[in-house]
Legacy VTK file of the C-alpha trace (Angstrom):
# vtk DataFile Version 3.0
C-alpha trace
ASCII
DATASET POLYDATA
POINTS 178 float
-5.947 -13.641 0.462
-2.458 -14.104 -0.051
-0.244 -12.629 -2.448
2.579 -14.289 -3.957
5.568 -12.805 -5.957
8.749 -14.144 -6.602
10.352 -12.845 -3.435
7.652 -11.758 -1.464
4.860 -13.348 0.350
1.754 -10.555 1.349
-0.594 -12.247 3.713
-3.400 -9.554 5.735
-2.078 -8.004 8.927
-2.690 -9.163 11.821
-2.120 -8.174 15.590
1.363 -10.302 15.489
2.908 -7.488 13.230
2.360 -5.283 15.923
5.691 -4.971 17.312
8.035 -5.278 13.514
5.288 -2.543 12.253
5.982 0.002 14.737
9.526 -0.440 14.797
9.444 0.474 10.847
6.851 2.918 11.473
8.918 4.729 14.094
12.281 4.619 12.108
13.554 8.090 11.277
14.316 7.703 7.436
10.423 6.022 6.984
8.643 8.557 9.628
10.051 11.267 7.596
7.945 10.343 4.834
3.923 8.934 6.301
0.947 10.494 7.454
1.289 8.952 11.035
4.253 11.191 12.552
7.124 10.461 15.078
7.074 8.344 17.669
3.892 6.498 17.460
3.158 3.857 20.613
2.492 0.105 20.808
-1.410 1.198 21.061
-1.134 3.656 18.360
0.117 1.263 15.702
-2.615 -1.932 17.185
-5.058 1.458 16.438
-3.656 1.296 12.849
-4.068 -2.429 12.584
-7.622 -2.288 14.047
-8.662 0.567 11.369
-6.787 -2.480 8.684
-8.741 -5.066 9.351
-11.862 -3.172 9.965
-11.291 -2.237 5.987
-10.705 -5.627 5.499
-14.645 -6.976 6.796
-16.342 -4.581 5.234
-14.662 -5.557 2.149
-13.223 -1.745 1.541
-9.646 -2.635 1.684
-6.600 -4.762 2.909
-3.585 -3.631 4.377
-0.872 -6.798 3.842
2.254 -7.311 5.563
5.413 -7.851 3.344
7.822 -11.324 4.169
10.708 -12.200 2.533
9.965 -16.143 1.522
13.274 -17.156 1.857
13.409 -15.938 5.483
10.042 -15.246 6.942
11.381 -11.868 7.453
8.437 -9.315 7.741
9.920 -5.994 5.907
6.530 -3.437 5.498
3.278 -3.399 4.467
1.241 -2.624 1.298
-2.352 -1.384 1.822
-5.532 -0.748 -0.615
-8.258 1.135 1.398
-11.289 3.005 0.803
-12.490 1.252 -2.088
-15.782 2.909 -3.403
-17.455 1.146 -4.956
-19.614 3.397 -6.607
-16.886 5.404 -8.262
-14.861 2.785 -8.257
-11.773 4.314 -6.745
-9.278 3.132 -4.091
-6.323 4.398 -2.122
-2.769 2.894 -1.657
-0.607 3.426 1.236
2.951 1.287 1.686
5.941 1.054 3.880
9.154 -0.706 3.797
12.083 -1.107 6.356
14.615 1.328 5.495
17.050 -1.835 5.870
15.582 -3.059 2.280
15.203 0.452 0.464
16.749 -0.122 -3.243
16.318 -3.498 -3.767
13.185 -3.654 -5.667
10.337 -4.981 -3.443
8.171 -2.139 -3.217
8.062 -2.540 -6.934
7.373 -6.473 -6.510
4.413 -6.219 -4.199
2.821 -3.281 -5.925
3.163 -4.810 -9.608
1.979 -7.966 -7.718
-1.197 -6.158 -6.183
-2.332 -4.222 -9.144
-1.869 -7.643 -11.452
-4.215 -9.114 -8.897
-6.742 -6.547 -8.748
-6.612 -6.115 -12.962
-6.715 -10.256 -13.549
-8.743 -11.836 -11.081
-9.710 -10.083 -8.046
-13.436 -10.088 -7.974
-13.992 -7.084 -5.198
-12.787 -4.950 -8.257
-14.476 -4.101 -11.818
-14.425 -2.513 -14.545
-12.058 0.708 -14.801
-10.619 1.231 -11.449
-8.389 4.915 -10.042
-6.076 3.676 -7.727
-4.675 6.880 -5.938
-1.620 7.331 -3.542
-0.689 10.479 -1.960
3.395 10.811 -1.769
5.371 13.152 0.100
6.788 15.727 -2.342
10.541 15.221 -1.238
10.166 11.598 -1.071
11.985 10.881 -4.782
12.264 7.077 -4.359
8.264 7.300 -4.100
7.885 8.937 -6.728
10.586 7.094 -9.013
8.295 3.724 -8.101
4.842 5.271 -9.048
6.152 6.658 -12.453
7.626 2.954 -13.434
4.307 1.535 -12.209
2.707 4.127 -14.873
1.233 5.731 -11.983
0.642 9.615 -13.032
0.651 13.217 -11.029
-2.374 14.763 -10.724
-2.805 18.444 -10.561
-4.962 19.908 -8.270
-5.481 23.739 -7.462
-3.723 22.960 -3.836
-0.679 21.733 -5.530
1.474 25.001 -4.362
0.441 24.550 -0.624
0.439 20.775 0.209
3.407 19.007 1.151
2.252 15.650 -0.722
1.758 15.007 -4.778
-1.170 12.955 -5.536
-0.563 10.137 -7.845
-3.216 8.343 -9.869
-3.324 4.805 -12.077
-6.426 3.830 -13.821
-6.860 0.361 -14.558
-9.159 -1.957 -16.326
-10.307 -4.909 -14.478
-11.448 -8.208 -15.805
-12.787 -10.077 -12.700
-13.434 -13.803 -12.808
-16.782 -15.063 -12.810
-17.253 -18.559 -11.329
-19.544 -21.040 -13.735
LINES 1 179
178 0 1 2 3 4 5 6 7 8 9 10 11 12 13 14 15 16 17 18 19 20 21 22 23 24 25 26 27 28 29 30 31 32 33 34 35 36 37 38 39 40 41 42 43 44 45 46 47 48 49 50 51 52 53 54 55 56 57 58 59 60 61 62 63 64 65 66 67 68 69 70 71 72 73 74 75 76 77 78 79 80 81 82 83 84 85 86 87 88 89 90 91 92 93 94 95 96 97 98 99 100 101 102 103 104 105 106 107 108 109 110 111 112 113 114 115 116 117 118 119 120 121 122 123 124 125 126 127 128 129 130 131 132 133 134 135 136 137 138 139 140 141 142 143 144 145 146 147 148 149 150 151 152 153 154 155 156 157 158 159 160 161 162 163 164 165 166 167 168 169 170 171 172 173 174 175 176 177
């Protein structure tokens, strides 16, 4: 299922995105904040996409390629994964090419995803908790999540971790078909 905002088309990731995703993930400005490390190989990136596709087929997540509508340019990804239907929780992760930082694109993409989940995605129901793990030094991401109403979750290991954990609790109004 594709999603659209005013400037972005969000479509499920595919293998054709391997090379551009690899270049974004290996950008040192992006890599310093992600869990993948530096210098991913093409095969490792394909394996990430394979995992994303498996999440989608199992109905527990989707990674979206973020494309600028005007020029069809791939600028990043946004994923929702590990949806646990019993506890009604899931996780999000995202990366944006550093060439597009500071333009509000990730806010637009995340807001589009959250609005879709809340107001019409039948995969989610009731009270959903969306979690995000953020590198402590990623101040832009912390500001982004705060702007989207995520809140910091304190943990016993907070002082030992290189990451903050954030959550957003939303009420999902699933559509029912008559």
